[in-house]
C-alpha positions as CSV (number, residue, x, y, z in Angstrom):
1,M,73.4,-253.4,-21.5
2,S,74.0,-254.3,-17.9
3,H,73.8,-251.7,-15.1
4,P,75.9,-251.7,-11.9
5,I,74.2,-253.2,-8.9
6,P,74.6,-251.2,-5.7
7,A,76.1,-252.8,-2.6
8,V,73.5,-253.5,0.1
9,G,75.0,-250.7,2.3
10,N,74.3,-248.2,-0.5
11,L,70.7,-249.2,-1.4
12,L,69.2,-246.3,0.6
13,N,72.0,-243.9,0.3
14,L,71.1,-240.5,-1.3
15,T,74.4,-238.8,-0.9
16,G,75.0,-236.4,-3.8
17,K,71.3,-236.2,-4.7
18,V,69.2,-233.0,-4.5
19,A,65.5,-233.3,-3.6
20,I,62.5,-231.0,-3.6
21,I,59.6,-231.8,-1.3
22,T,56.5,-229.7,-1.7
23,G,54.3,-228.9,1.2
24,A,57.1,-229.8,3.6
25,S,56.5,-227.4,6.5
26,Q,54.6,-230.0,8.5
27,G,53.1,-233.5,8.6
28,I,54.0,-236.0,5.9
29,G,56.0,-233.5,3.9
30,A,58.2,-232.5,6.8
31,S,58.9,-236.1,7.6
32,I,59.8,-236.8,4.0
33,A,62.2,-233.9,3.9
34,R,63.9,-235.0,7.2
35,R,64.2,-238.6,6.0
36,L,65.7,-237.8,2.6
37,A,68.1,-235.5,4.3
38,E,69.0,-238.2,6.8
39,A,69.8,-240.4,3.8
40,G,72.2,-237.8,2.5
41,A,70.1,-235.7,0.0
42,K,70.4,-232.0,-0.1
43,T,66.8,-230.8,0.3
44,V,64.5,-227.9,-0.6
45,V,61.8,-227.5,2.0
46,H,58.9,-225.9,0.1
47,Y,56.0,-224.1,1.8
48,R,53.2,-221.9,0.7
49,N,52.4,-219.8,3.7
50,N,53.8,-221.5,6.8
51,K,57.3,-220.1,6.8
52,A,57.9,-220.5,10.5
53,D,57.3,-224.2,10.5
54,A,59.4,-224.6,7.3
55,E,62.2,-222.9,9.1
56,R,61.9,-225.3,12.0
57,V,62.2,-228.3,9.6
58,L,65.2,-226.6,8.1
59,E,66.9,-226.3,11.5
60,E,66.1,-229.9,12.3
61,I,67.9,-231.0,9.1
62,R,70.9,-228.7,9.7
63,S,71.1,-229.8,13.3
64,V,72.2,-233.3,12.1
65,D,74.6,-231.8,9.5
66,G,72.2,-232.0,6.6
67,Q,72.1,-229.4,3.8
68,A,68.8,-227.7,3.1
69,I,67.1,-224.5,2.1
70,T,63.5,-223.3,2.3
71,H,61.5,-221.8,-0.5
72,G,58.0,-220.3,-0.3
73,C,55.7,-220.0,-3.3
74,D,52.3,-220.7,-4.8
75,L,52.5,-223.8,-7.0
76,S,49.2,-223.2,-8.7
77,T,51.1,-220.9,-11.1
78,E,53.8,-221.8,-13.6
79,K,55.9,-218.9,-12.3
80,G,55.8,-220.3,-8.8
81,A,56.8,-223.8,-9.9
82,E,59.6,-222.3,-12.1
83,G,60.9,-220.4,-9.0
84,L,60.9,-223.6,-6.9
85,I,62.9,-225.6,-9.5
86,G,65.2,-222.7,-10.0
87,A,65.9,-222.4,-6.3
88,A,67.1,-226.0,-6.2
89,T,69.3,-225.8,-9.2
90,S,70.7,-222.4,-8.3
91,E,71.6,-223.5,-4.7
92,F,72.7,-227.0,-5.3
93,G,73.5,-227.2,-9.1
94,Q,71.1,-230.0,-10.0
95,L,67.8,-231.8,-9.3
96,D,67.4,-235.5,-8.8
97,I,64.2,-236.1,-6.7
98,M,60.9,-234.3,-7.0
99,V,58.3,-235.2,-4.3
100,N,54.9,-233.7,-5.0
101,N,53.3,-233.7,-1.6
102,A,51.5,-230.3,-1.5
103,G,47.8,-230.4,-1.5
104,I,44.6,-229.6,0.3
105,F,41.9,-231.7,2.0
106,P,38.6,-229.9,2.6
107,V,35.5,-231.9,3.1
108,K,32.2,-231.0,1.4
109,P,29.1,-232.8,0.3
110,L,28.8,-232.9,-3.5
111,L,25.4,-231.1,-3.6
112,E,26.8,-228.3,-1.5
113,M,30.1,-227.9,-3.4
114,S,30.7,-224.8,-5.4
115,H,32.5,-224.8,-8.7
116,E,35.2,-222.6,-7.1
117,E,35.8,-225.3,-4.4
118,W,36.0,-228.0,-7.0
119,S,38.5,-226.0,-9.1
120,A,40.6,-225.1,-6.0
121,M,41.0,-228.8,-5.2
122,Y,42.3,-229.6,-8.7
123,S,44.6,-226.6,-8.7
124,A,46.2,-227.6,-5.5
125,N,46.3,-231.4,-5.9
126,V,46.7,-232.0,-9.6
127,E,47.9,-228.9,-11.5
128,S,50.7,-228.2,-9.0
129,A,52.0,-231.8,-9.5
130,F,51.8,-231.4,-13.2
131,L,53.7,-228.2,-13.3
132,C,56.4,-229.4,-10.9
133,T,56.8,-232.7,-12.7
134,K,57.1,-231.1,-16.1
135,L,59.6,-228.5,-15.0
136,A,61.6,-230.9,-12.8
137,A,61.8,-233.5,-15.6
138,K,63.0,-230.8,-18.1
139,S,65.8,-229.9,-15.6
140,M,66.7,-233.6,-15.1
141,R,66.8,-234.2,-18.8
142,E,69.1,-231.3,-19.4
143,Q,71.7,-232.5,-16.9
144,K,74.9,-234.0,-18.1
145,P,74.4,-237.4,-19.9
146,T,76.4,-239.3,-17.3
147,H,74.1,-238.1,-14.5
148,V,72.2,-240.9,-12.7
149,Q,68.5,-241.0,-13.4
150,G,66.0,-238.7,-11.7
151,T,62.8,-239.7,-9.9
152,V,59.4,-238.1,-9.3
153,I,57.2,-239.3,-6.4
154,N,53.5,-238.2,-6.2
155,I,51.8,-238.4,-2.8
156,T,48.2,-239.6,-3.6
157,S,45.8,-241.4,-1.3
158,I,44.0,-244.7,-0.9
159,T,40.8,-242.6,-1.5
160,G,42.0,-242.3,-5.1
161,T,40.7,-245.8,-5.6
162,S,38.2,-246.1,-2.7
163,P,35.6,-243.3,-2.5
164,A,34.4,-241.7,0.7
165,A,31.4,-239.5,1.3
166,A,31.9,-235.7,1.1
167,H,35.2,-236.3,-0.7
168,S,34.2,-236.4,-4.3
169,H,36.6,-233.5,-5.3
170,Y,39.4,-234.9,-3.2
171,N,38.9,-238.6,-4.3
172,S,38.8,-237.7,-7.9
173,S,41.8,-235.4,-7.8
174,K,43.9,-238.2,-6.3
175,A,42.6,-240.7,-8.9
176,A,43.7,-238.2,-11.6
177,L,47.1,-237.9,-9.9
178,L,47.4,-241.7,-10.0
179,M,46.8,-241.9,-13.7
180,F,49.1,-238.9,-14.3
181,T,51.8,-240.9,-12.5
182,R,51.5,-243.8,-14.8
183,S,51.3,-241.6,-17.9
184,A,54.3,-239.6,-16.9
185,A,56.3,-242.8,-16.2
186,Q,55.5,-244.0,-19.7
187,E,56.8,-240.8,-21.3
188,L,59.7,-239.9,-19.0
189,G,61.3,-243.4,-18.8
190,A,63.2,-242.6,-22.1
191,F,65.1,-239.9,-20.2
192,G,66.0,-242.2,-17.2
193,I,63.3,-240.6,-15.1
194,R,61.2,-242.8,-12.9
195,V,57.7,-241.7,-11.7
196,N,55.9,-243.4,-8.9
197,A,53.1,-242.7,-6.4
198,V,52.7,-243.3,-2.7
199,S,49.1,-243.7,-1.4
200,P,48.9,-243.3,2.4
201,G,46.0,-244.5,4.5
202,L,44.8,-242.5,7.5
203,T,47.9,-240.9,8.9
204,N,48.3,-239.5,12.4
205,R,48.5,-235.8,12.9
206,A,48.0,-233.5,15.9
207,G,44.4,-233.3,17.0
208,L,43.1,-236.0,14.6
209,E,41.7,-238.3,17.3
210,Q,39.9,-235.4,19.0
211,A,38.5,-234.0,15.7
212,W,37.4,-237.4,14.4
213,P,37.2,-240.0,17.2
214,E,34.7,-242.3,15.4
215,G,36.9,-242.4,12.3
216,V,40.0,-243.2,14.2
217,K,38.2,-245.9,16.2
218,S,36.8,-247.4,13.0
219,W,40.3,-247.5,11.4
220,H,41.8,-249.1,14.5
221,D,39.1,-251.8,14.5
222,K,39.4,-252.6,10.7
223,A,43.0,-252.1,9.8
224,P,45.0,-255.5,9.8
225,L,48.0,-253.8,11.6
226,G,45.6,-252.2,14.1
227,R,47.1,-248.7,14.1
228,L,47.1,-245.4,12.2
229,G,50.0,-244.6,9.9
230,E,52.7,-242.2,11.1
231,P,54.2,-239.6,8.8
232,E,57.5,-241.5,9.1
233,D,55.9,-244.6,7.5
234,I,55.1,-242.5,4.4
235,A,58.5,-240.9,4.5
236,D,60.2,-244.3,4.5
237,A,58.2,-245.4,1.4
238,C,59.4,-242.3,-0.4
239,L,63.0,-243.0,0.7
240,F,62.7,-246.4,-0.9
241,L,61.3,-245.1,-4.1
242,A,63.8,-242.4,-4.4
243,S,66.7,-244.7,-3.7
244,P,68.8,-247.1,-5.8
245,A,66.8,-249.9,-4.2
246,A,63.9,-249.0,-6.5
247,R,66.0,-248.4,-9.6
248,F,63.8,-250.6,-11.8
249,I,60.5,-249.5,-10.4
250,T,58.4,-246.9,-12.3
251,G,54.7,-246.3,-13.0
252,N,53.7,-247.9,-9.7
253,N,51.5,-246.9,-6.8
254,L,52.9,-248.0,-3.4
255,I,50.0,-248.3,-0.9
256,V,51.0,-247.5,2.7
257,D,47.9,-248.2,4.8
258,G,48.6,-250.9,7.3
259,G,46.6,-253.3,5.1
260,M,43.3,-251.4,5.1
261,M,42.8,-251.9,1.4
262,S,43.0,-255.6,1.8
263,T,40.0,-255.8,4.2
264,T,36.7,-257.3,3.1
265,L,33.7,-255.2,2.2
266,Y,31.2,-257.1,4.4
């Protein structure tokens, strides 16, 4: 059965779609929320504790006539994830795009790491994505049969395939999320739901160069494109994967790192 091909002008158009972006009060998540809203999606800006920044993102979206709400909750519990999905469907009537961006990034050498620190990483980076994906997919599946397919995007990291010292808990959590992405894509495709991952490289944020000057310099020296990523670079990758332009793409990992993963080891 053939499927309609969108006109070029509609390839990145998300008008009529509803998107949830977790961890969207700042950084990459905030940029994703703004970009999807700019493309026409009604957005839910999720936060855990940072309500003030989430409200600023909300106002930025509304200032350009976008439709959005904020929702604060702890996604390490099923109750929290249920509340988030429910907020989207109650406010906007449907859910089409689930972006699992929320997570944590502490640094700790393996031999100094507690079991609690290891578990907290997996709770924040893997279990939250599992809960949101499962509940979002159930909501998408239950929508009217004529509804256009849904999509899930998991924000992972290039360190999910390339380890770094003092990151064993973070690296392995992102590797788990990559395999979860592929597994979910396999199961959810039958319902018209696409599942993909975006793996950023080192991405600019306030204070990064001051906090880690040697790392930033090393990145600039080695990366083929010679610069850090910007949150908007990651947001545009998510826009692509959420859009009709990526309608036949699922189970993939889009690396957005300025070419760093293509560099030689020696």
